[in-house]
PDBQT receptor file of N, H, CA, C and O in Angstrom, charges set to zero:
ATOM      1  N   MET A   1      59.485  47.004  51.834  1.00  0.00    +0.000 N 
ATOM      2  CA  MET A   1      60.595  46.724  51.149  1.00  0.00    +0.000 C 
ATOM      3  C   MET A   1      60.398  46.321  49.738  1.00  0.00    +0.000 C 
ATOM      4  O   MET A   1      59.364  45.710  49.469  1.00  0.00    +0.000 OA
ATOM      5  N   HIS A   2      61.231  46.574  48.827  1.00  0.00    +0.000 N 
ATOM      6  H   HIS A   2      62.071  47.070  49.046  1.00  0.00    +0.000 HD
ATOM      7  CA  HIS A   2      61.066  46.303  47.361  1.00  0.00    +0.000 C 
ATOM      8  C   HIS A   2      61.580  44.908  47.061  1.00  0.00    +0.000 C 
ATOM      9  O   HIS A   2      62.724  44.736  46.641  1.00  0.00    +0.000 OA
ATOM     10  N   TRP A   3      60.781  43.969  47.265  1.00  0.00    +0.000 N 
ATOM     11  H   TRP A   3      59.852  44.108  47.607  1.00  0.00    +0.000 HD
ATOM     12  CA  TRP A   3      61.267  42.626  47.059  1.00  0.00    +0.000 C 
ATOM     13  C   TRP A   3      61.610  42.272  45.590  1.00  0.00    +0.000 C 
ATOM     14  O   TRP A   3      62.364  41.339  45.314  1.00  0.00    +0.000 OA
ATOM     15  N   GLU A   4      61.021  43.061  44.660  1.00  0.00    +0.000 N 
ATOM     16  H   GLU A   4      60.408  43.819  44.883  1.00  0.00    +0.000 HD
ATOM     17  CA  GLU A   4      61.428  42.785  43.229  1.00  0.00    +0.000 C 
ATOM     18  C   GLU A   4      62.833  43.166  42.893  1.00  0.00    +0.000 C 
ATOM     19  O   GLU A   4      63.320  42.832  41.813  1.00  0.00    +0.000 OA
ATOM     20  N   PHE A   5      63.554  43.907  43.846  1.00  0.00    +0.000 N 
ATOM     21  H   PHE A   5      63.158  44.179  44.723  1.00  0.00    +0.000 HD
ATOM     22  CA  PHE A   5      64.918  44.217  43.682  1.00  0.00    +0.000 C 
ATOM     23  C   PHE A   5      65.743  43.366  44.616  1.00  0.00    +0.000 C 
ATOM     24  O   PHE A   5      66.840  42.949  44.244  1.00  0.00    +0.000 OA
ATOM     25  N   VAL A   6      65.274  43.097  45.783  1.00  0.00    +0.000 N 
ATOM     26  H   VAL A   6      64.382  43.436  46.085  1.00  0.00    +0.000 HD
ATOM     27  CA  VAL A   6      66.024  42.405  46.759  1.00  0.00    +0.000 C 
ATOM     28  C   VAL A   6      66.238  40.931  46.408  1.00  0.00    +0.000 C 
ATOM     29  O   VAL A   6      67.348  40.426  46.574  1.00  0.00    +0.000 OA
ATOM     30  N   ILE A   7      65.229  40.241  45.938  1.00  0.00    +0.000 N 
ATOM     31  H   ILE A   7      64.327  40.651  45.803  1.00  0.00    +0.000 HD
ATOM     32  CA  ILE A   7      65.415  38.812  45.617  1.00  0.00    +0.000 C 
ATOM     33  C   ILE A   7      66.323  38.663  44.442  1.00  0.00    +0.000 C 
ATOM     34  O   ILE A   7      67.210  37.815  44.538  1.00  0.00    +0.000 OA
ATOM     35  N   PRO A   8      66.229  39.370  43.338  1.00  0.00    +0.000 N 
ATOM     36  CA  PRO A   8      67.196  39.206  42.243  1.00  0.00    +0.000 C 
ATOM     37  C   PRO A   8      68.535  39.561  42.634  1.00  0.00    +0.000 C 
ATOM     38  O   PRO A   8      69.475  38.949  42.125  1.00  0.00    +0.000 OA
ATOM     39  N   GLY A   9      68.755  40.552  43.548  1.00  0.00    +0.000 N 
ATOM     40  H   GLY A   9      67.991  41.048  43.961  1.00  0.00    +0.000 HD
ATOM     41  CA  GLY A   9      69.989  40.910  43.994  1.00  0.00    +0.000 C 
ATOM     42  C   GLY A   9      70.726  39.867  44.762  1.00  0.00    +0.000 C 
ATOM     43  O   GLY A   9      71.932  39.688  44.592  1.00  0.00    +0.000 OA
ATOM     44  N   TYR A  10      69.933  39.103  45.697  1.00  0.00    +0.000 N 
ATOM     45  H   TYR A  10      68.953  39.249  45.835  1.00  0.00    +0.000 HD
ATOM     46  CA  TYR A  10      70.466  38.031  46.391  1.00  0.00    +0.000 C 
ATOM     47  C   TYR A  10      70.822  36.822  45.452  1.00  0.00    +0.000 C 
ATOM     48  O   TYR A  10      71.847  36.160  45.618  1.00  0.00    +0.000 OA
ATOM     49  N   LEU A  11      69.919  36.579  44.464  1.00  0.00    +0.000 N 
ATOM     50  H   LEU A  11      69.086  37.116  44.329  1.00  0.00    +0.000 HD
ATOM     51  CA  LEU A  11      70.236  35.566  43.529  1.00  0.00    +0.000 C 
ATOM     52  C   LEU A  11      71.522  35.823  42.757  1.00  0.00    +0.000 C 
ATOM     53  O   LEU A  11      72.325  34.921  42.522  1.00  0.00    +0.000 OA
ATOM     54  N   LEU A  12      71.695  37.132  42.357  1.00  0.00    +0.000 N 
ATOM     55  H   LEU A  12      71.042  37.865  42.549  1.00  0.00    +0.000 HD
ATOM     56  CA  LEU A  12      72.762  37.475  41.612  1.00  0.00    +0.000 C 
ATOM     57  C   LEU A  12      74.103  37.285  42.432  1.00  0.00    +0.000 C 
ATOM     58  O   LEU A  12      75.093  36.792  41.892  1.00  0.00    +0.000 OA
ATOM     59  N   VAL A  13      74.101  37.684  43.729  1.00  0.00    +0.000 N 
ATOM     60  H   VAL A  13      73.297  38.084  44.168  1.00  0.00    +0.000 HD
ATOM     61  CA  VAL A  13      75.243  37.600  44.521  1.00  0.00    +0.000 C 
ATOM     62  C   VAL A  13      75.604  36.111  44.816  1.00  0.00    +0.000 C 
ATOM     63  O   VAL A  13      76.738  35.675  44.620  1.00  0.00    +0.000 OA
ATOM     64  N   PHE A  14      74.619  35.388  45.276  1.00  0.00    +0.000 N 
ATOM     65  H   PHE A  14      73.697  35.742  45.435  1.00  0.00    +0.000 HD
ATOM     66  CA  PHE A  14      74.874  34.014  45.714  1.00  0.00    +0.000 C 
ATOM     67  C   PHE A  14      75.142  33.034  44.386  1.00  0.00    +0.000 C 
ATOM     68  O   PHE A  14      75.876  32.047  44.438  1.00  0.00    +0.000 OA
ATOM     69  N   GLY A  15      74.495  33.426  43.304  1.00  0.00    +0.000 N 
ATOM     70  H   GLY A  15      73.899  34.228  43.262  1.00  0.00    +0.000 HD
ATOM     71  CA  GLY A  15      74.715  32.701  42.045  1.00  0.00    +0.000 C 
ATOM     72  C   GLY A  15      76.106  32.990  41.551  1.00  0.00    +0.000 C 
ATOM     73  O   GLY A  15      76.780  32.078  41.073  1.00  0.00    +0.000 OA
ATOM     74  N   GLY A  16      76.573  34.242  41.646  1.00  0.00    +0.000 N 
ATOM     75  H   GLY A  16      76.025  34.982  42.035  1.00  0.00    +0.000 HD
ATOM     76  CA  GLY A  16      77.938  34.562  41.230  1.00  0.00    +0.000 C 
ATOM     77  C   GLY A  16      78.946  33.922  42.119  1.00  0.00    +0.000 C 
ATOM     78  O   GLY A  16      79.969  33.465  41.609  1.00  0.00    +0.000 OA
ATOM     79  N   LEU A  17      78.749  33.847  43.404  1.00  0.00    +0.000 N 
ATOM     80  H   LEU A  17      77.917  34.218  43.818  1.00  0.00    +0.000 HD
ATOM     81  CA  LEU A  17      79.609  33.117  44.347  1.00  0.00    +0.000 C 
ATOM     82  C   LEU A  17      79.697  31.696  44.063  1.00  0.00    +0.000 C 
ATOM     83  O   LEU A  17      80.791  31.135  44.114  1.00  0.00    +0.000 OA
ATOM     84  N   ALA A  18      78.565  31.026  43.747  1.00  0.00    +0.000 N 
ATOM     85  H   ALA A  18      77.675  31.482  43.705  1.00  0.00    +0.000 HD
ATOM     86  CA  ALA A  18      78.450  29.678  43.404  1.00  0.00    +0.000 C 
ATOM     87  C   ALA A  18      79.282  29.350  42.106  1.00  0.00    +0.000 C 
ATOM     88  O   ALA A  18      80.031  28.375  42.045  1.00  0.00    +0.000 OA
ATOM     89  N   ILE A  19      79.104  30.182  41.141  1.00  0.00    +0.000 N 
ATOM     90  H   ILE A  19      78.495  30.974  41.191  1.00  0.00    +0.000 HD
ATOM     91  CA  ILE A  19      79.808  29.964  39.827  1.00  0.00    +0.000 C 
ATOM     92  C   ILE A  19      81.273  30.271  40.040  1.00  0.00    +0.000 C 
ATOM     93  O   ILE A  19      82.080  29.537  39.469  1.00  0.00    +0.000 OA
ATOM     94  N   TYR A  20      81.720  31.269  40.795  1.00  0.00    +0.000 N 
ATOM     95  H   TYR A  20      81.064  31.865  41.258  1.00  0.00    +0.000 HD
ATOM     96  CA  TYR A  20      83.033  31.547  41.007  1.00  0.00    +0.000 C 
ATOM     97  C   TYR A  20      83.716  30.377  41.798  1.00  0.00    +0.000 C 
ATOM     98  O   TYR A  20      84.815  29.948  41.450  1.00  0.00    +0.000 OA
ATOM     99  N   THR A  21      83.050  29.890  42.844  1.00  0.00    +0.000 N 
ATOM    100  H   THR A  21      82.157  30.239  43.127  1.00  0.00    +0.000 HD
ATOM    101  CA  THR A  21      83.592  28.725  43.668  1.00  0.00    +0.000 C 
ATOM    102  C   THR A  21      83.756  27.495  42.754  1.00  0.00    +0.000 C 
ATOM    103  O   THR A  21      84.779  26.821  42.870  1.00  0.00    +0.000 OA
ATOM    104  N   GLY A  22      82.829  27.166  41.865  1.00  0.00    +0.000 N 
ATOM    105  H   GLY A  22      81.998  27.714  41.771  1.00  0.00    +0.000 HD
ATOM    106  CA  GLY A  22      82.893  26.058  40.999  1.00  0.00    +0.000 C 
ATOM    107  C   GLY A  22      84.055  26.277  40.079  1.00  0.00    +0.000 C 
ATOM    108  O   GLY A  22      84.840  25.343  39.911  1.00  0.00    +0.000 OA
ATOM    109  N   ALA A  23      84.235  27.376  39.489  1.00  0.00    +0.000 N 
ATOM    110  H   ALA A  23      83.597  28.134  39.625  1.00  0.00    +0.000 HD
ATOM    111  CA  ALA A  23      85.393  27.598  38.584  1.00  0.00    +0.000 C 
ATOM    112  C   ALA A  23      86.688  27.545  39.324  1.00  0.00    +0.000 C 
ATOM    113  O   ALA A  23      87.666  27.040  38.774  1.00  0.00    +0.000 OA
ATOM    114  N   LEU A  24      86.766  28.038  40.553  1.00  0.00    +0.000 N 
ATOM    115  H   LEU A  24      85.972  28.449  41.000  1.00  0.00    +0.000 HD
ATOM    116  CA  LEU A  24      88.002  27.924  41.316  1.00  0.00    +0.000 C 
ATOM    117  C   LEU A  24      88.403  26.565  41.691  1.00  0.00    +0.000 C 
ATOM    118  O   LEU A  24      89.580  26.212  41.623  1.00  0.00    +0.000 OA
ATOM    119  N   LEU A  25      87.399  25.741  42.111  1.00  0.00    +0.000 N 
ATOM    120  H   LEU A  25      86.443  26.028  42.166  1.00  0.00    +0.000 HD
ATOM    121  CA  LEU A  25      87.624  24.321  42.386  1.00  0.00    +0.000 C 
ATOM    122  C   LEU A  25      88.025  23.526  41.114  1.00  0.00    +0.000 C 
ATOM    123  O   LEU A  25      88.927  22.690  41.161  1.00  0.00    +0.000 OA
ATOM    124  N   ARG A  26      87.419  23.769  40.108  1.00  0.00    +0.000 N 
ATOM    125  H   ARG A  26      86.686  24.448  40.069  1.00  0.00    +0.000 HD
ATOM    126  CA  ARG A  26      87.741  23.098  38.713  1.00  0.00    +0.000 C 
ATOM    127  C   ARG A  26      89.147  23.401  38.357  1.00  0.00    +0.000 C 
ATOM    128  O   ARG A  26      89.912  22.505  38.001  1.00  0.00    +0.000 OA
ATOM    129  N   ARG A  27      89.531  24.730  38.450  1.00  0.00    +0.000 N 
ATOM    130  H   ARG A  27      88.910  25.458  38.739  1.00  0.00    +0.000 HD
ATOM    131  CA  ARG A  27      90.997  25.148  38.121  1.00  0.00    +0.000 C 
ATOM    132  C   ARG A  27      91.946  24.528  39.069  1.00  0.00    +0.000 C 
ATOM    133  O   ARG A  27      93.047  24.177  38.645  1.00  0.00    +0.000 OA
ATOM    134  N   ALA A  28      91.615  24.350  40.366  1.00  0.00    +0.000 N 
ATOM    135  H   ALA A  28      90.720  24.635  40.710  1.00  0.00    +0.000 HD
ATOM    136  CA  ALA A  28      92.517  23.902  41.283  1.00  0.00    +0.000 C 
ATOM    137  C   ALA A  28      92.747  22.336  41.083  1.00  0.00    +0.000 C 
ATOM    138  O   ALA A  28      93.831  21.802  41.318  1.00  0.00    +0.000 OA
ATOM    139  N   ARG A  29      91.716  21.709  40.664  1.00  0.00    +0.000 N 
ATOM    140  H   ARG A  29      90.835  22.143  40.473  1.00  0.00    +0.000 HD
ATOM    141  CA  ARG A  29      91.803  20.268  40.313  1.00  0.00    +0.000 C 
ATOM    142  C   ARG A  29      92.680  20.061  39.156  1.00  0.00    +0.000 C 
ATOM    143  O   ARG A  29      93.480  19.126  39.152  1.00  0.00    +0.000 OA
ATOM    144  N   ILE A  30      92.576  20.896  38.150  1.00  0.00    +0.000 N 
ATOM    145  H   ILE A  30      91.926  21.656  38.153  1.00  0.00    +0.000 HD
ATOM    146  CA  ILE A  30      93.321  20.798  36.929  1.00  0.00    +0.000 C 
ATOM    147  C   ILE A  30      94.835  21.087  37.250  1.00  0.00    +0.000 C 
ATOM    148  O   ILE A  30      95.730  20.367  36.808  1.00  0.00    +0.000 OA
ATOM    149  N   LEU A  31      95.046  22.090  37.978  1.00  0.00    +0.000 N 
ATOM    150  H   LEU A  31      94.318  22.675  38.337  1.00  0.00    +0.000 HD
ATOM    151  CA  LEU A  31      96.364  22.417  38.273  1.00  0.00    +0.000 C 
ATOM    152  C   LEU A  31      97.055  21.444  39.251  1.00  0.00    +0.000 C 
ATOM    153  O   LEU A  31      98.270  21.254  39.192  1.00  0.00    +0.000 OA
ATOM    154  N   ALA A  32      96.278  20.845  40.134  1.00  0.00    +0.000 N 
ATOM    155  H   ALA A  32      95.291  21.000  40.183  1.00  0.00    +0.000 HD
ATOM    156  CA  ALA A  32      96.898  19.876  41.086  1.00  0.00    +0.000 C 
ATOM    157  C   ALA A  32      97.435  18.655  40.434  1.00  0.00    +0.000 C 
ATOM    158  O   ALA A  32      98.326  17.994  40.965  1.00  0.00    +0.000 OA
ATOM    159  N   VAL A  33      96.883  18.333  39.241  1.00  0.00    +0.000 N 
ATOM    160  H   VAL A  33      96.159  18.870  38.809  1.00  0.00    +0.000 HD
ATOM    161  CA  VAL A  33      97.440  17.169  38.539  1.00  0.00    +0.000 C 
ATOM    162  C   VAL A  33      98.845  17.401  37.923  1.00  0.00    +0.000 C 
ATOM    163  O   VAL A  33      99.622  16.478  37.677  1.00  0.00    +0.000 OA
ATOM    164  N   ARG A  34      99.097  18.663  37.702  1.00  0.00    +0.000 N 
ATOM    165  H   ARG A  34      98.466  19.413  37.901  1.00  0.00    +0.000 HD
ATOM    166  CA  ARG A  34     100.408  19.027  37.116  1.00  0.00    +0.000 C 
ATOM    167  C   ARG A  34     101.565  19.114  38.062  1.00  0.00    +0.000 C 
ATOM    168  O   ARG A  34     102.720  19.216  37.648  1.00  0.00    +0.000 OA
ATOM    169  N   VAL A  35     101.233  19.071  39.427  1.00  0.00    +0.000 N 
ATOM    170  H   VAL A  35     100.295  18.988  39.764  1.00  0.00    +0.000 HD
ATOM    171  CA  VAL A  35     102.261  19.054  40.476  1.00  0.00    +0.000 C 
ATOM    172  C   VAL A  35     102.845  17.729  40.615  1.00  0.00    +0.000 C 
ATOM    173  O   VAL A  35     102.075  16.788  40.805  1.00  0.00    +0.000 OA
ATOM    174  N   PRO A  36     104.193  17.506  40.542  1.00  0.00    +0.000 N 
ATOM    175  CA  PRO A  36     104.814  16.273  40.692  1.00  0.00    +0.000 C 
ATOM    176  C   PRO A  36     104.523  15.677  42.059  1.00  0.00    +0.000 C 
ATOM    177  O   PRO A  36     104.411  16.465  42.998  1.00  0.00    +0.000 OA
ATOM    178  N   PRO A  37     104.386  14.348  42.279  1.00  0.00    +0.000 N 
ATOM    179  CA  PRO A  37     104.031  13.770  43.545  1.00  0.00    +0.000 C 
ATOM    180  C   PRO A  37     104.984  14.079  44.641  1.00  0.00    +0.000 C 
ATOM    181  O   PRO A  37     104.543  14.130  45.789  1.00  0.00    +0.000 OA
ATOM    182  N   GLU A  38     106.299  14.302  44.400  1.00  0.00    +0.000 N 
ATOM    183  H   GLU A  38     106.657  14.261  43.467  1.00  0.00    +0.000 HD
ATOM    184  CA  GLU A  38     107.233  14.559  45.484  1.00  0.00    +0.000 C 
ATOM    185  C   GLU A  38     107.159  16.065  45.917  1.00  0.00    +0.000 C 
ATOM    186  O   GLU A  38     107.772  16.425  46.923  1.00  0.00    +0.000 OA
ATOM    187  N   ARG A  39     106.413  16.959  45.170  1.00  0.00    +0.000 N 
ATOM    188  H   ARG A  39     105.916  16.667  44.354  1.00  0.00    +0.000 HD
ATOM    189  CA  ARG A  39     106.259  18.237  45.535  1.00  0.00    +0.000 C 
ATOM    190  C   ARG A  39     104.896  18.520  46.229  1.00  0.00    +0.000 C 
ATOM    191  O   ARG A  39     104.694  19.633  46.714  1.00  0.00    +0.000 OA
ATOM    192  N   ARG A  40     104.003  17.589  46.285  1.00  0.00    +0.000 N 
ATOM    193  H   ARG A  40     104.167  16.685  45.890  1.00  0.00    +0.000 HD
ATOM    194  CA  ARG A  40     102.686  17.827  46.861  1.00  0.00    +0.000 C 
ATOM    195  C   ARG A  40     102.804  17.795  48.343  1.00  0.00    +0.000 C 
ATOM    196  O   ARG A  40     103.542  16.993  48.914  1.00  0.00    +0.000 OA
ATOM    197  N   ARG A  41     102.027  18.727  48.999  1.00  0.00    +0.000 N 
ATOM    198  H   ARG A  41     101.428  19.379  48.536  1.00  0.00    +0.000 HD
ATOM    199  CA  ARG A  41     102.161  18.933  50.393  1.00  0.00    +0.000 C 
ATOM    200  C   ARG A  41     101.191  18.141  51.203  1.00  0.00    +0.000 C 
ATOM    201  O   ARG A  41     101.437  17.709  52.329  1.00  0.00    +0.000 OA
ATOM    202  N   PHE A  42     100.070  17.979  50.554  1.00  0.00    +0.000 N 
ATOM    203  H   PHE A  42      99.870  18.331  49.639  1.00  0.00    +0.000 HD
ATOM    204  CA  PHE A  42      98.852  17.305  51.277  1.00  0.00    +0.000 C 
ATOM    205  C   PHE A  42      98.520  15.967  50.506  1.00  0.00    +0.000 C 
ATOM    206  O   PHE A  42      98.709  15.802  49.301  1.00  0.00    +0.000 OA
ATOM    207  N   VAL A  43      98.011  15.063  51.357  1.00  0.00    +0.000 N 
ATOM    208  H   VAL A  43      97.857  15.197  52.336  1.00  0.00    +0.000 HD
ATOM    209  CA  VAL A  43      97.596  13.792  50.867  1.00  0.00    +0.000 C 
ATOM    210  C   VAL A  43      96.054  13.902  50.711  1.00  0.00    +0.000 C 
ATOM    211  O   VAL A  43      95.365  14.388  51.609  1.00  0.00    +0.000 OA
ATOM    212  N   GLY A  44      95.543  13.448  49.572  1.00  0.00    +0.000 N 
ATOM    213  H   GLY A  44      96.102  13.054  48.843  1.00  0.00    +0.000 HD
ATOM    214  CA  GLY A  44      94.164  13.481  49.408  1.00  0.00    +0.000 C 
ATOM    215  C   GLY A  44      93.481  13.564  48.096  1.00  0.00    +0.000 C 
ATOM    216  O   GLY A  44      92.251  13.588  48.041  1.00  0.00    +0.000 OA
TER     217      GLY A  44
């Protein structure tokens, strides 16, 4: 197997997923602050 292609591929995929997840959570926290307390569905 060609490990010089496999390892960077895995790093690219999982690194991209980690960056996307972090950006998604950051955006969710920012938007959650804008929701009025009476409209919030979940406590936490």
